[in-house]
Backbone as JSON Lines, residues from 0, in Angstrom:
{"i":0,"aa":"M","n":[0.63,-1.07,0.03],"ca":[0.14,0.29,0.17],"c":[0.72,1.24,0.29]}
{"i":1,"aa":"S","n":[0.33,2.23,-0.8],"ca":[1.17,3.57,-1.11],"c":[0.86,4.12,0.49]}
{"i":2,"aa":"K","n":[2.1,5.02,0.87],"ca":[1.75,6.12,1.97],"c":[0.6,7.15,1.58]}
{"i":3,"aa":"A","n":[0.02,7.3,0.27],"ca":[-1.13,8.14,-0.3],"c":[-2.37,7.42,0.24]}
{"i":4,"aa":"A","n":[-2.18,6.01,-0.03],"ca":[-3.44,5.26,-0.14],"c":[-3.56,4.92,1.45]}
{"i":5,"aa":"A","n":[-2.61,4.61,2.42],"ca":[-2.39,4.58,3.69],"c":[-2.94,5.76,4.27]}
{"i":6,"aa":"L","n":[-2.71,7.1,4.11],"ca":[-3.2,8.16,4.38],"c":[-4.45,8.17,4.23]}
{"i":7,"aa":"R","n":[-5.0,8.02,3.2],"ca":[-6.23,8.12,3.02],"c":[-6.9,7.22,3.53]}
{"i":8,"aa":"F","n":[-6.19,6.03,3.73],"ca":[-7.27,4.98,5.11],"c":[-7.24,5.66,6.17]}
{"i":9,"aa":"F","n":[-6.37,5.94,6.57],"ca":[-6.17,6.8,8.21],"c":[-7.51,7.89,8.76]}
{"i":10,"aa":"L","n":[-7.22,8.55,7.31],"ca":[-8.18,9.63,7.46],"c":[-9.68,9.23,7.29]}
{"i":11,"aa":"L","n":[-10.06,8.28,6.73],"ca":[-11.13,7.48,6.4],"c":[-11.63,7.42,7.71]}
{"i":12,"aa":"L","n":[-10.51,6.11,8.26],"ca":[-10.57,5.73,9.84],"c":[-11.15,6.94,10.98]}
{"i":13,"aa":"L","n":[-10.6,7.79,11.03],"ca":[-10.08,9.14,11.57],"c":[-12.03,9.2,11.44]}
{"i":14,"aa":"L","n":[-12.4,9.75,10.07],"ca":[-13.25,9.78,10.31],"c":[-14.95,9.46,10.92]}
{"i":15,"aa":"F","n":[-14.07,8.35,10.94],"ca":[-15.52,6.77,10.84],"c":[-15.28,7.21,12.64]}
{"i":16,"aa":"C","n":[-14.21,7.18,13.25],"ca":[-14.03,7.26,14.62],"c":[-15.05,8.17,15.04]}
{"i":17,"aa":"I","n":[-14.78,9.81,14.88],"ca":[-14.84,11.44,15.11],"c":[-16.98,10.99,14.81]}
{"i":18,"aa":"S","n":[-16.92,10.25,13.59],"ca":[-18.27,10.67,13.46],"c":[-19.57,9.56,14.37]}
{"i":19,"aa":"G","n":[-18.66,9.03,15.08],"ca":[-19.41,8.07,16.61],"c":[-19.72,6.87,15.65]}
{"i":20,"aa":"G","n":[-19.26,6.35,14.6],"ca":[-19.5,5.28,14.21],"c":[-20.6,4.89,12.97]}
{"i":21,"aa":"T","n":[-20.92,6.61,12.77],"ca":[-21.5,6.4,11.6],"c":[-20.82,6.46,10.11]}
{"i":22,"aa":"L","n":[-20.97,5.59,9.32],"ca":[-20.4,6.0,8.36],"c":[-20.64,6.77,7.57]}
{"i":23,"aa":"V","n":[-20.16,7.69,6.92],"ca":[-20.59,8.8,5.94],"c":[-19.69,8.6,4.52]}
{"i":24,"aa":"M","n":[-20.31,9.84,3.95],"ca":[-19.47,9.94,2.32],"c":[-18.21,10.48,2.61]}
{"i":25,"aa":"A","n":[-17.65,9.81,2.26],"ca":[-15.96,10.42,2.52],"c":[-15.47,10.65,1.06]}
{"i":26,"aa":"N","n":[-15.1,12.32,1.05],"ca":[-14.71,13.13,-0.67],"c":[-15.5,12.61,-1.44]}
{"i":27,"aa":"G","n":[-16.62,12.61,-1.18],"ca":[-17.89,12.02,-2.01],"c":[-17.91,10.51,-2.33]}
{"i":28,"aa":"K","n":[-17.4,9.82,-1.51],"ca":[-17.73,7.89,-2.1],"c":[-18.22,7.73,-1.0]}
{"i":29,"aa":"K","n":[-19.45,7.2,-2.03],"ca":[-20.48,6.2,-0.87],"c":[-20.13,5.04,-0.78]}
{"i":30,"aa":"T","n":[-20.69,4.48,0.41],"ca":[-20.36,3.13,0.95],"c":[-21.22,2.17,0.69]}
{"i":31,"aa":"W","n":[-20.79,0.32,0.39],"ca":[-22.02,-0.33,0.34],"c":[-21.57,-1.33,1.26]}
{"i":32,"aa":"C","n":[-22.49,-2.23,1.89],"ca":[-22.4,-3.22,2.36],"c":[-23.09,-4.52,1.91]}
{"i":33,"aa":"V","n":[-21.58,-5.77,1.92],"ca":[-21.87,-6.99,1.44],"c":[-21.33,-7.59,2.17]}
{"i":34,"aa":"A","n":[-21.39,-8.69,1.82],"ca":[-21.85,-10.5,2.44],"c":[-20.05,-10.46,2.35]}
{"i":35,"aa":"K","n":[-19.05,-10.8,3.8],"ca":[-18.27,-11.55,4.01],"c":[-18.09,-12.53,3.16]}
{"i":36,"aa":"P","n":[-16.52,-13.23,1.82],"ca":[-16.82,-14.46,1.09],"c":[-16.48,-15.37,2.38]}
{"i":37,"aa":"S","n":[-16.13,-15.33,3.4],"ca":[-16.1,-16.36,4.8],"c":[-17.25,-16.6,4.69]}
{"i":38,"aa":"T","n":[-18.47,-16.74,4.83],"ca":[-19.35,-16.25,5.66],"c":[-20.02,-17.57,5.28]}
{"i":39,"aa":"D","n":[-20.21,-18.71,6.06],"ca":[-21.53,-19.54,6.07],"c":[-22.74,-19.73,5.39]}
{"i":40,"aa":"E","n":[-22.8,-20.46,4.65],"ca":[-24.32,-20.54,4.25],"c":[-25.46,-20.48,4.89]}
{"i":41,"aa":"A","n":[-25.56,-21.23,6.13],"ca":[-26.52,-21.12,7.24],"c":[-26.68,-19.33,7.26]}
{"i":42,"aa":"S","n":[-25.78,-19.07,7.32],"ca":[-25.28,-17.23,8.16],"c":[-25.75,-16.7,6.91]}
{"i":43,"aa":"L","n":[-25.17,-16.73,5.86],"ca":[-25.78,-15.91,4.39],"c":[-27.68,-16.22,4.3]}
{"i":44,"aa":"L","n":[-28.26,-17.31,4.53],"ca":[-29.86,-17.59,4.23],"c":[-30.32,-16.82,5.08]}
{"i":45,"aa":"A","n":[-29.5,-16.61,6.77],"ca":[-30.55,-15.88,7.76],"c":[-30.54,-14.38,7.51]}
{"i":46,"aa":"N","n":[-29.22,-13.55,6.66],"ca":[-29.15,-12.53,6.95],"c":[-30.13,-12.35,5.38]}
{"i":47,"aa":"I","n":[-30.26,-12.91,4.42],"ca":[-31.22,-12.73,3.2],"c":[-32.61,-12.14,3.67]}
{"i":48,"aa":"N","n":[-33.06,-13.65,4.48],"ca":[-34.54,-13.8,5.57],"c":[-34.51,-12.43,6.39]}
{"i":49,"aa":"Y","n":[-33.13,-11.99,7.41],"ca":[-33.67,-10.64,8.09],"c":[-33.94,-9.95,7.18]}
{"i":50,"aa":"A","n":[-32.88,-9.47,6.11],"ca":[-32.98,-8.28,5.35],"c":[-34.06,-8.39,4.27]}
{"i":51,"aa":"C","n":[-34.28,-8.94,4.6],"ca":[-36.06,-8.7,3.39],"c":[-37.27,-8.89,3.95]}
{"i":52,"aa":"S","n":[-37.11,-9.18,5.46],"ca":[-38.22,-9.2,5.95],"c":[-38.32,-7.63,6.31]}
{"i":53,"aa":"H","n":[-37.33,-6.9,6.46],"ca":[-37.42,-5.33,6.44],"c":[-37.18,-4.18,5.63]}
{"i":54,"aa":"V","n":[-36.84,-4.86,4.26],"ca":[-36.64,-4.32,3.14],"c":[-37.67,-5.13,1.69]}
{"i":55,"aa":"D","n":[-37.99,-4.04,0.54],"ca":[-38.19,-4.65,-0.51],"c":[-36.89,-5.4,-1.33]}
{"i":56,"aa":"C","n":[-37.06,-6.6,-1.25],"ca":[-35.86,-7.4,-2.48],"c":[-36.17,-8.16,-3.39]}
{"i":57,"aa":"R","n":[-37.5,-7.79,-3.95],"ca":[-37.93,-7.96,-4.82],"c":[-36.74,-8.37,-6.26]}
{"i":58,"aa":"I","n":[-35.94,-7.46,-6.08],"ca":[-34.58,-7.35,-7.28],"c":[-34.27,-8.62,-7.67]}
{"i":59,"aa":"L","n":[-34.09,-9.38,-6.1],"ca":[-33.71,-10.72,-6.28],"c":[-34.32,-11.82,-6.87]}
{"i":60,"aa":"Q","n":[-35.41,-11.53,-7.37],"ca":[-36.38,-12.76,-7.87],"c":[-36.19,-12.95,-9.59]}
{"i":61,"aa":"K","n":[-35.89,-14.29,-9.03],"ca":[-35.84,-15.21,-10.85],"c":[-36.57,-13.77,-12.22]}
{"i":62,"aa":"G","n":[-35.88,-14.03,-13.01],"ca":[-36.18,-12.57,-14.12],"c":[-35.33,-11.36,-13.88]}
{"i":63,"aa":"C","n":[-35.52,-10.35,-12.63],"ca":[-34.96,-9.37,-12.18],"c":[-33.48,-9.46,-12.14]}
{"i":64,"aa":"S","n":[-33.17,-7.89,-12.52],"ca":[-32.13,-7.1,-12.76],"c":[-31.28,-8.51,-11.76]}
{"i":65,"aa":"C","n":[-31.15,-8.43,-10.78],"ca":[-30.13,-9.26,-9.85],"c":[-29.97,-10.57,-9.4]}
{"i":66,"aa":"F","n":[-30.88,-11.42,-10.06],"ca":[-31.33,-12.67,-10.19],"c":[-29.92,-13.28,-9.52]}
{"i":67,"aa":"S","n":[-29.04,-13.27,-11.3],"ca":[-28.05,-14.06,-11.56],"c":[-27.15,-12.74,-11.16]}
{"i":68,"aa":"P","n":[-25.69,-13.72,-10.32],"ca":[-25.84,-15.36,-10.44],"c":[-26.62,-15.93,-9.22]}
{"i":69,"aa":"D","n":[-27.08,-16.79,-9.46],"ca":[-28.04,-17.68,-8.42],"c":[-27.1,-17.98,-7.48]}
{"i":70,"aa":"N","n":[-27.02,-17.22,-6.75],"ca":[-26.17,-17.89,-5.08],"c":[-26.11,-17.24,-4.31]}
{"i":71,"aa":"L","n":[-26.46,-18.35,-2.95],"ca":[-26.16,-17.24,-1.38],"c":[-25.34,-15.83,-1.53]}
{"i":72,"aa":"I","n":[-24.18,-16.24,-1.68],"ca":[-23.33,-15.21,-1.49],"c":[-23.48,-13.55,-2.23]}
{"i":73,"aa":"N","n":[-24.17,-13.5,-3.29],"ca":[-24.65,-12.93,-4.24],"c":[-25.63,-12.1,-3.67]}
{"i":74,"aa":"H","n":[-27.25,-13.18,-3.84],"ca":[-28.12,-13.01,-2.93],"c":[-28.13,-12.37,-1.61]}
{"i":75,"aa":"A","n":[-27.17,-12.63,-0.75],"ca":[-27.3,-12.41,0.64],"c":[-26.56,-10.49,0.26]}
{"i":76,"aa":"S","n":[-25.34,-10.47,-0.01],"ca":[-24.78,-9.43,-0.43],"c":[-25.86,-7.94,-1.16]}
{"i":77,"aa":"I","n":[-26.85,-8.49,-1.64],"ca":[-27.8,-7.18,-2.31],"c":[-28.92,-6.95,-1.07]}
{"i":78,"aa":"A","n":[-29.12,-8.14,-0.72],"ca":[-30.21,-7.82,0.53],"c":[-29.77,-7.0,1.42]}
{"i":79,"aa":"M","n":[-28.36,-7.61,1.95],"ca":[-27.35,-6.79,2.78],"c":[-27.56,-5.33,2.9]}
{"i":80,"aa":"N","n":[-27.23,-4.76,1.75],"ca":[-26.69,-4.0,0.95],"c":[-28.53,-3.1,1.04]}
{"i":81,"aa":"L","n":[-29.95,-3.63,0.43],"ca":[-31.08,-3.24,0.47],"c":[-30.95,-2.47,2.06]}
{"i":82,"aa":"Y","n":[-30.76,-3.48,2.74],"ca":[-30.92,-2.95,4.51],"c":[-30.33,-2.05,4.7]}
{"i":83,"aa":"Y","n":[-29.19,-2.28,4.35],"ca":[-27.69,-0.97,4.86],"c":[-28.15,0.17,4.39]}
{"i":84,"aa":"Q","n":[-28.1,0.15,3.19],"ca":[-28.97,1.63,2.89],"c":[-30.07,2.22,3.05]}
{"i":85,"aa":"A","n":[-31.24,1.26,3.25],"ca":[-32.74,2.01,3.92],"c":[-32.4,2.54,5.57]}
{"i":86,"aa":"K","n":[-32.03,1.71,5.97],"ca":[-31.28,2.12,7.32],"c":[-30.57,3.06,8.3]}
{"i":87,"aa":"G","n":[-29.85,3.51,6.8],"ca":[-28.68,4.6,7.33],"c":[-27.41,4.57,7.18]}
{"i":88,"aa":"R","n":[-27.38,3.41,6.15],"ca":[-25.57,3.38,6.15],"c":[-24.87,3.58,6.82]}
{"i":89,"aa":"N","n":[-25.53,3.2,8.64],"ca":[-24.63,3.4,9.55],"c":[-24.27,1.69,9.94]}
{"i":90,"aa":"L","n":[-23.01,1.6,10.85],"ca":[-21.8,0.26,10.94],"c":[-23.23,-0.35,11.71]}
{"i":91,"aa":"W","n":[-23.78,-0.26,12.11],"ca":[-24.37,-1.78,13.11],"c":[-25.46,-1.82,12.19]}
{"i":92,"aa":"N","n":[-25.5,-1.3,10.61],"ca":[-26.43,-2.04,9.55],"c":[-25.77,-2.44,8.38]}
{"i":93,"aa":"C","n":[-24.54,-3.28,8.95],"ca":[-23.85,-4.04,8.08],"c":[-23.5,-4.9,9.17]}
{"i":94,"aa":"D","n":[-23.47,-5.31,10.35],"ca":[-23.02,-5.99,10.76],"c":[-23.2,-7.75,10.71]}
{"i":95,"aa":"F","n":[-24.45,-7.52,10.6],"ca":[-25.11,-9.3,10.58],"c":[-24.66,-10.39,11.03]}
{"i":96,"aa":"K","n":[-23.96,-10.01,12.4],"ca":[-23.41,-11.25,13.2],"c":[-22.04,-11.33,12.88]}
{"i":97,"aa":"C","n":[-21.54,-10.0,12.57],"ca":[-20.21,-9.78,12.04],"c":[-19.53,-10.91,10.8]}
{"i":98,"aa":"S","n":[-20.71,-10.91,9.94],"ca":[-20.65,-11.32,8.6],"c":[-20.86,-10.13,7.28]}
{"i":99,"aa":"G","n":[-21.14,-8.96,8.19],"ca":[-21.15,-8.05,6.72],"c":[-19.46,-6.83,6.64]}
{"i":100,"aa":"L","n":[-19.89,-7.01,5.54],"ca":[-18.35,-5.77,5.21],"c":[-19.12,-5.03,4.07]}
{"i":101,"aa":"I","n":[-18.63,-3.69,4.86],"ca":[-18.48,-2.6,4.11],"c":[-16.92,-1.93,3.13]}
{"i":102,"aa":"V","n":[-18.14,-1.72,1.74],"ca":[-16.87,-1.43,1.07],"c":[-17.1,0.29,0.36]}
{"i":103,"aa":"I","n":[-15.94,0.78,-0.41],"ca":[-15.7,1.78,-1.04],"c":[-16.33,1.46,-2.55]}
{"i":104,"aa":"T","n":[-16.16,0.17,-2.78],"ca":[-16.0,0.35,-4.23],"c":[-17.52,0.07,-4.48]}
{"i":105,"aa":"N","n":[-18.35,0.66,-5.78],"ca":[-19.27,0.26,-6.22],"c":[-19.54,-1.72,-6.73]}
{"i":106,"aa":"P","n":[-20.35,-2.09,-5.89],"ca":[-20.49,-4.0,-6.34],"c":[-21.54,-4.0,-7.47]}
{"i":107,"aa":"S","n":[-21.67,-3.03,-8.27],"ca":[-22.99,-3.58,-9.23],"c":[-22.52,-4.09,-10.19]}
{"i":108,"aa":"Y","n":[-22.79,-4.81,-11.31],"ca":[-22.59,-5.26,-12.0],"c":[-23.58,-5.71,-13.25]}
{"i":109,"aa":"G","n":[-23.49,-5.36,-14.45],"ca":[-24.44,-5.79,-15.5],"c":[-25.35,-4.86,-15.15]}
{"i":110,"aa":"N","n":[-26.79,-5.68,-15.28],"ca":[-28.08,-4.75,-15.25],"c":[-28.14,-4.4,-13.44]}
{"i":111,"aa":"C","n":[-27.26,-4.71,-12.73],"ca":[-27.74,-5.23,-10.89],"c":[-27.27,-4.21,-10.28]}
{"i":112,"aa":"V","n":[-27.45,-3.16,-9.91],"ca":[-27.4,-1.49,-9.32],"c":[-27.58,-1.49,-7.74]}
{"i":113,"aa":"Y","n":[-26.78,-1.35,-7.19],"ca":[-26.61,-1.43,-5.93],"c":[-27.21,-0.29,-6.08]}
{"i":114,"aa":"E","n":[-27.93,0.13,-4.5],"ca":[-28.21,1.15,-4.29],"c":[-27.09,2.28,-4.0]}
């Protein structure tokens, strides 16, 4: 990691701490919530069920823009992000029992647009 990248990371972390744990857009960058790749299938399914019981997850239905690829990690990431965005992009809205990961790179792909 370059010194400039390390400094940006440090400043983002400092901004996070100063904001009281609320993730904010830094330098105009938005944040998204995705599932950690190491998350087990039972937790991914639980995350989908929890998130989709609180937000509209229709974009995950067969034939919709975010159905493919049809796998748990993909569907969980989309559902978790829908929940995270709807609830205010706070750190705790992406926790999902430590299976969520906040990213600053837009995870959208093809016709599937992450909010």
